[in-house]
C-alpha positions as CSV (number, residue, x, y, z in Angstrom):
1,M,3.7,10.8,-2.4
2,A,1.4,8.3,-0.7
3,F,0.3,8.6,2.9
4,G,0.0,5.3,4.6
5,I,0.4,3.1,7.6
6,N,2.7,0.0,7.6
7,L,0.9,-2.8,9.4
8,T,3.2,-5.5,10.8
9,G,2.8,-7.8,13.8
10,I,4.1,-6.8,17.1
11,K,7.9,-7.1,17.5
12,E,7.7,-10.1,19.9
13,V,5.5,-12.0,17.4
14,E,7.9,-11.2,14.5
15,N,10.9,-12.4,16.5
16,A,9.0,-15.6,17.7
17,L,8.0,-16.4,14.1
18,K,11.6,-16.6,13.0
19,T,11.9,-19.9,14.8
20,M,8.4,-21.3,14.2
21,D,7.1,-23.4,11.5
22,K,5.8,-22.1,8.2
23,H,2.1,-23.0,8.9
24,L,2.1,-20.8,12.0
25,R,3.8,-18.0,10.1
26,Q,1.1,-18.3,7.4
27,D,-1.7,-18.1,10.0
28,V,-0.1,-15.0,11.5
29,G,0.3,-13.4,8.0
30,D,-3.4,-14.2,7.3
31,E,-4.4,-12.4,10.5
32,I,-2.3,-9.4,9.6
33,N,-3.8,-9.3,6.1
34,A,-7.3,-9.5,7.5
35,S,-6.5,-6.5,9.8
36,A,-5.2,-4.6,6.8
37,L,-8.4,-5.3,4.9
38,T,-10.4,-4.1,7.9
39,I,-8.3,-0.9,8.2
40,Q,-8.8,-0.3,4.5
41,S,-12.6,-0.7,4.7
42,S,-12.9,1.5,7.7
43,A,-10.7,4.2,6.3
44,K,-12.8,4.3,3.1
45,R,-15.9,4.6,5.2
46,L,-14.4,7.4,7.3
47,A,-12.9,9.4,4.4
48,P,-14.9,12.4,3.4
49,V,-17.8,11.7,1.0
50,D,-17.1,14.6,-1.2
51,L,-13.7,13.3,-1.9
52,S,-14.4,10.1,-3.7
53,G,-10.9,10.3,-5.2
54,L,-9.5,9.9,-1.7
55,R,-11.7,6.9,-1.0
56,N,-10.8,5.3,-4.3
57,S,-7.1,5.8,-3.6
58,I,-7.0,3.8,-0.3
59,S,-5.4,0.5,-1.1
60,I,-3.3,-2.3,0.4
61,E,0.2,-3.1,-0.8
62,P,1.7,-6.4,0.5
63,V,5.4,-5.9,1.4
64,N,6.0,-9.5,2.5
65,D,4.0,-12.3,4.1
66,L,3.9,-10.4,7.5
67,T,3.8,-6.7,6.3
68,F,1.0,-4.9,4.6
69,E,0.9,-1.2,3.8
70,V,-2.5,0.5,3.9
71,E,-2.2,3.7,2.0
72,A,-4.1,6.6,0.5
73,K,-2.4,7.5,-2.8
74,A,-4.3,10.8,-3.4
75,K,-1.8,13.7,-3.3
76,Y,-3.9,15.5,-0.7
77,A,-4.5,12.4,1.5
78,A,-2.3,13.5,4.4
79,Y,-3.7,17.1,4.4
80,I,-7.2,15.7,4.9
81,E,-6.0,13.4,7.7
82,F,-4.0,16.1,9.6
83,G,-5.6,19.3,8.4
84,T,-3.6,22.3,7.2
85,G,-2.7,25.8,8.4
86,G,-3.9,26.7,11.8
87,Q,-6.1,23.7,12.0
88,V,-3.4,21.0,11.9
89,S,-4.0,18.2,14.5
90,I,-1.4,15.5,14.8
91,P,-2.2,12.5,17.1
92,A,0.6,11.7,19.6
93,G,3.0,9.2,18.2
94,Y,2.4,10.3,14.6
95,E,4.6,13.4,14.5
96,D,7.3,11.7,12.4
97,L,4.8,10.7,9.8
98,A,3.0,14.1,9.7
99,I,6.3,16.1,9.3
100,L,6.8,14.5,5.9
101,F,3.8,16.5,4.7
102,K,4.6,19.8,6.3
103,G,4.0,22.7,3.8
104,K,6.6,25.3,3.0
105,G,4.6,28.2,4.4
106,K,4.0,29.9,1.1
107,R,0.2,29.8,1.4
108,T,-2.2,29.7,4.3
109,V,-5.0,27.3,3.7
110,N,-6.9,26.2,6.7
111,I,-8.5,22.8,6.2
112,R,-9.9,21.1,9.3
113,P,-8.6,17.6,9.9
114,Q,-10.8,14.7,9.0
115,P,-9.0,11.7,10.2
116,Y,-9.8,8.4,8.5
117,L,-6.6,6.3,8.3
118,I,-5.1,6.7,11.8
119,P,-8.4,6.1,13.6
120,S,-9.0,3.0,11.5
121,Y,-5.5,1.7,12.4
122,E,-5.8,2.5,16.1
123,T,-9.2,0.7,16.3
124,E,-7.9,-2.4,14.6
125,K,-4.5,-2.7,16.2
126,P,-5.5,-4.0,19.7
127,K,-7.9,-6.5,18.0
128,L,-5.1,-7.8,15.9
129,I,-2.8,-8.1,18.9
130,D,-5.4,-10.1,20.8
131,R,-6.0,-12.4,17.8
132,L,-2.2,-13.0,17.5
133,K,-1.9,-13.7,21.2
134,K,-4.7,-16.3,21.0
135,L,-3.3,-17.8,17.9
136,L,0.1,-18.2,19.5
137,D,-1.3,-19.6,22.7
138,V,-3.3,-22.2,20.8
139,K,-0.4,-23.2,18.4
140,S,2.5,-23.1,20.8
């Protein structure tokens, strides 16, 4: 199971695009794609060095012209992000994502969290929103 973040535009932008021309929609899609690439690059940089398999598994999957999934496909990706055992750390707002990777309690392995994907997303998200707002102000 891959661990990833679905990157879409803010809901207001998505709703507004339904009534706007295809060129504006393309421009917004390009901005979202650029942010997905930035998140991917940052996540690869932040992923632990000794786990090159994790770094190599971080990829982008386009869902449609406005949605891109940045995901780490290594089986252990979420355990590196959130930690395991008594060292689990889940950022507020990501509980529903983290619960998908909860262990069955058969073993106790304490791995400290080494977040790489969520910090990359959280850093890029406000920049994307600002760029989309500027784009819509200029084009509307």
